[in-house]
N, C-alpha and C positions, 0 to 999 in steps of 0.2 A: 313073609319071606324078605330077606334083606337082599339089597340089590349092593353088588360089590363095584364099586367106581375106581377103576384105573387112572390115577393122575399121572401127568408125563414124568414127574420125578421117579414113580415106581418103575417105570421101564429103564430109566438108569442104573437104579439100583440094582434090579434084576440082572443086568449084564455085567456089572461090576462084580456082584458077589458070585455069578456063575464062572466069570474068569478066576477069582480068588479061589474058587474051591476046585476049579478042575485044571486050570492051566498053570496059576503061580507056584504051585508046590513043585513042578517041573524046573523051575529056575535054577534048583540045585543041579540037576543034570546038565543044564546048559552051562553053569559055570564049571562044572568038572570037565565038560568037554573042552571047554575054552582054556582052562588050566593043562590040560593034557596037550592040547595043540601048540602050546608056547613052553611045555615042559616045567611047569610051574607046581611045586608040591602044595603051597597053600597061598592064600592071598594076605598074610601077615602073621605077627607073633603078639598080637594084643593080648590073648588069651592063651597062655602056654597049653599046648596038647589039643589045641580046638582050633587051630588055622586060621585063626584070625577074625575080627569083627566081620569083615566081609563075608565069610564062609558062613555065619551066623544068619546073613542078611540076604539070602540070594532070593528068597521068594519075596521079600519087601522091594527089592531092587526091580524084579520083573514087575509086580505088581504097580510099582511106581511109574513105569515107562508105560504100562497099559492105560492107566488114568490118566495121565498126562496127554496120549494120544488121544484117547476117547472123549476127553473134556472139550481137547481144541478142535476135534473134528465133527464130535457130535451135537455137545451141549451148546457150546458157543455159536456153531452154525445154526441150530435152532432159534436161538435167542435172536441172533442177529439177523440173518439169511433169511428168514422165512417167516415173515412179517405179513400178517394177512389184516389189510385196512377194516375189514368189516368186524374183525375180533377187537380190533382197538377201539371201533365205535361203540361196541356192546359194552364194553369196560368202561368207557366214557360214560356212558348213559348211566351207569351205577354211581356215579360220583356225586358230591354234592353240589350245589351252585357256585358256592366260593372256590372249589377246587377245579369245576370246569372253566371259572372266569380265570384263574392263575395259569391254567395250562393254555388256554386260548391267547392269552397276551404273551406267555413265554414263548409259544409257537411262531406267534406273530412277530417277534423281535427276531427270532432264529431266521424266519424265511425271509425277512427285510435284509438283515445282515448278508443272507446269500445271495441276495438280487432277485429272487422270487416273487417277491410281493414289493409294490411301490410304497413309498412313504407316504 
């Protein structure tokens, strides 16, 4: 019996694909409502008879806004904001001795520059 392991990236891929499949297609309806509110027939004349490039890209625009918001609120927050010191130490233990020494000296210089360590 195989064990299925879920990695942190899998969660992000799941939510983005769910949005792409279920919500982004409604970008066309959103754009249509926007055009009706401002009495605009279409968003351009780039492709004659097709309403312009923007009319062809409604879903992509909606998906782009979602991905930007998702990455800035979920992905970067997870990477920067929720650092578990014990997890960092576990990762540190897997490094070679040379890598550990380089990290130790780099961290020491950074802490000294900030005034958290004396020289």
